N, C-alpha and C positions, 0 to 999 in steps of 0.2 A: 836743658834734657836731652836733647837727639844727641849731645856729644858729640858731634860732626868734628873732624878736623878744620880746622879754624882757616889756615891759608887756603883750602881749597872751597870754601864753601861759597855760595852766591845766592841769596834768597829775594823773593818777589813777595809780595805782598798784595791783594785785591780783596774788597770789600764787598761781601754780597748785602743784599737786602733782608731786611728781619725775617726770619724764617716764620711763616704761616703755620696753622694748625692743620693745613690740607696734608693729605697721604703722602708720603716720603716714597722715592723709589724703590723698588725691590733691595731688600737686604739691607736698606738706610731707612732705622727707626725714626719718624717724625721727631724733631726737637722742640723744644719750649716755644711756644708762642711769644715770647717776649726775647727769646736768644737770637742775638745776629751773629752769624758763621762768617770768617771770612776765609778764603782758600790764600794758602802761600806755598811756594816751591822754593826747593832747595837745590842746588847743583853742587856736586862735589867730582870734581876732577878738573882738566884731564889725568888720567892715570893711564901710563902706556904699559901696556901688557904684549910683548913681543915687538909687532911694528905696528899695534894697532893700539888706538888711543880710545878711552871708553870715559861716560861720564853718567855718574848715578843721580836719577832725577828722583827727587822724594817731596811728594806731593801731601800737604798738611792741609787739615781745617782747623780754624781757631775761634775761638769763643772771643767775642767782644766784651767785655766786661770790665768797670771802672770803679772801684779798684779789683783787680784780680783775685777773688778771696784763695784760691789755690793755684799759682804761674802753672804749676808740673800737670794741672789737671785741665788747661785751659788749650792745649795744642794736643794733635793726633794724628799720628801718618794715616793717610786712608789709600796710597798707591806708591808703589817705586818700580822705576823703570830703569834699565841700563841700556845705553844706546853708545854707538860706535861715531867715529868722527862724520860720517856722511849722513847721521840722523837715523839708522837701522836699529831698532829697538831689537836687544837679544833676549831680552828677559822683563817680563812685567808680573806684579803681584799686587793685588788687591787687599783691603784690610777694612773691616766693617766696624761701623762706630755706633755709639748710642749716647744722648745726652742725657742727663740727670741734674733737674735743675738748672743752674748755671755752670756746669762743668760735664768733662766728657764722665761717662761709668768709669772707662777704661783709659790711658792715654799710651799710645803706642808713639815708639819714636825707633830710628836706625843710625848707626854711626857706621861708617865705611873705610877700610883698611887694606893696603896691598899686602897680599900675603905671598911671602919672599922665599922660595926654596932653591936648593942645588940644583935642582934639576929644570924648573918652571915656576912661572909665576902667575899669581891669580889674585882675587878680591876674597876679603873675609868681611861680609856683613855680619853686624851686633845688632840684634832686635831688642829691645827691651820694652817692658808694660809695666804701669804703676795703676794701682798698687798691687804690691807682691809680697811675698814670703821674705823674708830678711835675706835669704839665700838664693832664691829663685827671681822669677820674672825675666831671664834673659834666654835668647836663641841664638845659635851661631850658623852661619850658612855658608860654604864654599865656593866659588866659580871659577873656572879656570877656561882654557881655549879646549876644545874638541870640535874636529872637523869644521874648523874656521871659525866656530862660533861660539861665543863666551856662554857656556852652560853650568846650572847649578851641579854641584857634585852632591846630589843626594837632596834629602831634604832638612831642615833645620833641626839640629841638635838642642837639646834642653835638659837641664840637670839641675840639682839643688848644689849649687859652687858656684867656680868660675874657669876662665881659661887661663892656665899657668902661662902660656907664651906671651899674651898680649899686655900690654899697657895702653889704655885708653887713649892717653894724649899723643901718641906715637902713631906715624903715617905708615912703617910697616912693620909687619909683624913676621917673623921669622919661624919657619918651620922648626923642627928639632928631629933629629936622631934618637932613636931607642936600642939602649945597650942589647945587643942579641939578636935585632931585627933588621933586616936591609930595609929602604924606604924611608920616608919622611912622614913625622906624625904631627900631631898636634896633641898636646897634654892639658889635660882637662884634671881640675881638682874637684872632685866628688864628696860630698859630705856623707858620712855613714852613721852619723848620728851621735860619735864621739869624737872623731877626728876626719882629717880628709886622707883620701887615696889619689894617688897620680894615674889617671886614666888615660893611655895613649889610643889615638885613633890616627890610623893610618889615612894620608893622603896620596890617593894614586892618581899620579897625572895620567897616565897612559890611558887609562880605563874611566877617567872623569867619576871617581865615585870614592866616597868614603867608606870605612870598614873597623871593625875592632882590630887593632894591632895584633892582638893575642887571642888565640882561641884555645883553653887549656883543659884537660882532662884528668882528675886526680883520683884515682882508686881510694875509697875511703870504709869504715867499719858498715858503712850504710848503703856500699855500692859506688858506683862512679859518680862525679859531680865537678860539674865546669867551673873549677875553682882556679884562681890566677894568683899570682904572687903581686904585689902593689907596692910601690915606695908609699911612706907615709908621711904626711906634714901634721903636726900637732903642738900645740903650745900647751904644757903640763901645767896642772894647778896644783900642788902638791898639797895634801893634807896636813894639819900644823900639829893634830891633838895624836897623842899616843901611838902605841905601836900597834901594828894591824898585819894582816898575811894575805898573800896571793896563793892560788891554785896554779902552779907552775906545770904545763904538760909538756912531756918531750916531743909529741908531734899536734899540730893543727886539728885533732879529732878526740872527741870525748870518748869513743870507743876504743882507743889505743892505750893501755896503761893505766897508771894510776898516777895522778899527779902529786907533787911535792908541794907541800904548805911550805911558804918561803917567807918569815918576818922580814916585813916592811917598817923600818924604823925613819921617822921626821929627816932625817940626814942621809938616807938612804942614796944609793947612785942609780938611778933608773935610766936606760938607754932603751929607746925604740929603735928596734932593728929592720923592722917590713912588717908586710900586713899580708893577709890572705883570705881569699872570698871570691863569691860569685857576684859579678855585675853582670845586669840584664842590658841588652839590647832590645828595646821596645821599639816598635816602628808601627804608625798606622799612618792613615792619611793624613794627619797633620803636620808628624814629622819624627822624629828618633826622641827618646828619651831614655837617658842612663840612669839605671835606678840598680843600687847597692841591694845586695840581701841583707836580711837582719842580724846575721850571723859571720861578722869579720871576726877573725883572728889576727892579733897582733904578737910577732915576736920581740921578746923584750930580754934585757940582760939587769938585772937586780944584784948590785955588790959583787958582781963577776958571774953570777950563776943565769945559765939562760934555757928559755923556754917560750912557751906560749900561753896567752890566756884571752878568753873571750867574754865571759859573763860580766854582765853589768857591774855587779860589785867589785870585781878585780879590775874592771875599768874604773870605777871611781876610785878605787885603792892608791891607784898610780897616778891619779891626779887627772883622770879623763872622763869626767862624768858624762851622762848622756843630756844632750842640749838640741835646741833647736825642732 
């Protein structure tokens, strides 16, 4: 469940007496009178960052139940600490939990990887929660050295999608370069409802923060809008039946010009060239959410003719129906 890098992981397990119906400590709901909780500790590290070594300590609670009705719901993360080689705590975060019957209402986990950039090195922590939506349930948080301490580069980032840079089985995640932009980025695959767009997040090692790699402003028929171009990732499922057509716009704007009606045949060649839309960076006390607008445009080439489409009817016609 936790997805931790196996060669760095050490865990300890300590049984607790059966929980009674007495009042639970503040922020921790009382468990069922028949549930027995165990404490477990996992250590990831040592992880070398410059001249310091860090260990990530994951404190978990486990429900002792035989047989386990759902192993993924029997363990949850309740706290995370990042400590250096002399035991100094650089970061600590706690997580609430609740027991429902003989399992946790939500099961939290965390995995840890080194984040390798050309200018610096840090840590990438991926949090996961179950149950979740098919493309959700994860958060990503970057840590790096600033003023001699390992600090979080802002709040955790969540979205419907995943991190394009990372493979969960690898120890090291490499920061990327973004064409036309100086600095290093993490690329996220964000689901728009019909396809993924690649959203770059700037890793600012000097100021210890994350921010959108691009801030755009485009003049449209409805005035200025904060829309940016994005790369698109999609698996088309072409329609099998008959002829149809799409409305091909010269610009990604309904208010400019008259679209051409282009016939789409079952054997038509359809190329996805890019997308344009507005992505919201929504920040609150809990974290940052990347949220795409409902009106993303795609630049396509259909049998050699290029243009823009955006309606659900046209997206479905080229094999990108709404889902999720």
